[in-house]
TIBAFI-808182 format. One line per 3 residues: number of its first residue (from 1); for each residue z, x, y of C-alpha. Coordinates in steps of 0.25 Angstrom, whole numbers, plus 5000, padded with zeros to 4 digits. Layout:
// TIBAFI-808182
NUM	Z,X,Y | ... $
// end
This chain:
// TIBAFI-808182
1	5156,5504,5299 | 5153,5518,5293 | 5139,5523,5292 $
4	5140,5525,5277 | 5144,5510,5276 | 5133,5506,5285 $
7	5123,5514,5276 | 5128,5508,5264 | 5127,5494,5269 $
10	5113,5497,5274 | 5109,5502,5260 | 5115,5489,5254 $
13	5107,5481,5264 | 5094,5488,5261 | 5095,5485,5246 $
16	5090,5471,5250 | 5076,5477,5252 | 5075,5479,5237 $
19	5074,5464,5236 | 5060,5466,5241 | 5055,5474,5229 $
22	5051,5467,5216 | 5061,5474,5207 | 5072,5465,5214 $
25	5064,5454,5219 | 5058,5449,5206 | 5071,5448,5198 $
28	5077,5441,5210 | 5066,5431,5210 | 5067,5429,5195 $
31	5082,5427,5196 | 5081,5417,5208 | 5071,5409,5199 $
34	5080,5409,5187 | 5092,5405,5196 | 5084,5393,5201 $
37	5079,5389,5188 | 5093,5389,5182 | 5101,5382,5193 $
40	5090,5373,5198 | 5083,5365,5186 | 5072,5360,5196 $
43	5068,5375,5198 | 5063,5375,5184 | 5053,5365,5187 $
46	5049,5372,5200 | 5048,5385,5192 | 5038,5379,5182 $
49	5030,5374,5193 | 5030,5387,5200 | 5026,5395,5188 $
52	5015,5385,5186 | 5010,5388,5200 | 5011,5403,5197 $
55	5003,5401,5185 | 4992,5393,5191 | 4992,5401,5204 $
58	4979,5409,5205 | 4982,5417,5218 | 4989,5429,5212 $
61	4978,5431,5202 | 4968,5430,5213 | 4971,5442,5221 $
64	4983,5435,5228 | 4985,5425,5240 | 4978,5427,5253 $
67	4987,5416,5260 | 4999,5424,5264 | 4990,5436,5268 $
70	4981,5427,5277 | 4993,5421,5284 | 4999,5435,5286 $
73	5012,5432,5278 | 5010,5443,5268 | 5008,5453,5279 $
76	5021,5449,5285 | 5029,5449,5272 | 5023,5462,5268 $
79	5025,5468,5281 | 5040,5463,5283 | 5050,5473,5288 $
82	5058,5471,5275 | 5047,5478,5268 | 5047,5490,5278 $
85	5062,5491,5276 | 5061,5490,5261 | 5051,5501,5260 $
88	5059,5510,5269 | 5072,5507,5261 | 5064,5511,5248 $
91	5057,5523,5255 | 5044,5517,5251 | 5032,5521,5259 $
94	5017,5523,5258 | 5009,5535,5261 | 4995,5534,5266 $
97	4986,5545,5262 | 4972,5539,5264 | 4966,5528,5272 $
100	4960,5517,5264 | 4948,5509,5270 | 4952,5494,5271 $
103	4938,5490,5268 | 4941,5493,5253 | 4951,5487,5243 $
106	4960,5496,5235 | 4966,5495,5221 | 4979,5502,5222 $
109	4989,5507,5211 | 5004,5508,5213 | 5011,5517,5203 $
112	5021,5518,5197 | 5027,5503,5195 | 5041,5507,5193 $
115	5053,5498,5192 | 5051,5494,5207 | 5038,5497,5213 $
118	5043,5497,5227 | 5032,5506,5232 | 5022,5495,5231 $
121	5029,5489,5243 | 5020,5499,5251 | 5008,5490,5247 $
124	5013,5476,5245 | 5020,5476,5258 | 5018,5483,5272 $
127	5032,5490,5272 | 5025,5503,5273 | 5014,5498,5282 $
130	5003,5499,5272 | 4995,5489,5280 | 4995,5499,5291 $
133	4992,5511,5282 | 4980,5504,5276 | 4976,5493,5286 $
136	4967,5482,5281 | 4970,5484,5266 | 4977,5472,5259 $
139	4985,5477,5247 | 4989,5468,5236 | 4999,5472,5225 $
142	4998,5466,5211 | 5009,5463,5202 | 5012,5456,5188 $
145	5007,5442,5186 | 5021,5438,5180 | 5028,5441,5194 $
148	5020,5429,5200 | 5028,5419,5192 | 5041,5424,5198 $
151	5045,5414,5209 | 5048,5420,5223 | 5042,5433,5219 $
154	5028,5427,5217 | 5029,5422,5232 | 5034,5436,5236 $
157	5021,5442,5230 | 5012,5432,5237 | 5018,5436,5250 $
160	5016,5450,5247 | 5001,5448,5243 | 5004,5453,5229 $
163	4995,5448,5217 | 4994,5448,5202 | 4991,5461,5195 $
166	4979,5457,5187 | 4965,5462,5187 | 4959,5449,5192 $
169	4969,5448,5204 | 4967,5463,5208 | 4952,5461,5208 $
172	4952,5448,5216 | 4961,5455,5226 | 4952,5467,5227 $
175	4940,5458,5228 | 4947,5451,5240 | 4948,5464,5247 $
178	4963,5467,5244 | 4968,5480,5239 | 4977,5479,5226 $
181	4989,5487,5222 | 4992,5488,5207 | 5006,5492,5202 $
184	5009,5498,5189 | 5014,5509,5179 | 5000,5511,5174 $
187	4987,5506,5180 | 4978,5499,5171 | 4963,5500,5173 $
190	4958,5490,5184 | 4944,5487,5186 | 4938,5478,5197 $
193	4925,5471,5197 | 4924,5474,5213 | 4914,5485,5215 $
196	4922,5489,5228 | 4935,5491,5221 | 4931,5495,5207 $
199	4943,5502,5203 | 4950,5508,5191 | 4964,5512,5189 $
202	4967,5522,5177 | 4979,5519,5169 | 4989,5529,5172 $
// end
């Protein structure tokens, strides 16, 4: 096999890494749900029950779940070799310019959002060894409430310690000692009632 053919096949194989990112994974989750509903009528009942559970579930609005973090599953998923490979494939990296004391919590902003905010994988995964760069700092990424109604994708977010992008959820995460990263094109003012993290993000 020629080297050019091997390189081509390697490039095709590496495309599977794109499935780790929301631009591709979210539509696939929606498509899979639609196929199940169309071809399996019982799935419609299951989906209604699932959406009811999603609607009543307070955890995403309460700063996320601690369960997967406590048992170490989140750290395993976020630190998986697939994420390290995906970030290398996408030439995504993080550059540390200053030490952050781990006895404080931080309200971070990721900008710009773009079509596929792939760079956020630096913070919601350990593909760039962010846990070693900033030890002791637990970072939660927040996302739209609507996404928490998508089957399969909701579970993916739980495993990656993602929570809802709302003022209440952000404040609760900060109050629990977790740092939070907000993604967006334009950052709206965010005030917290916690003296230690009283923060304000100016609208760009």
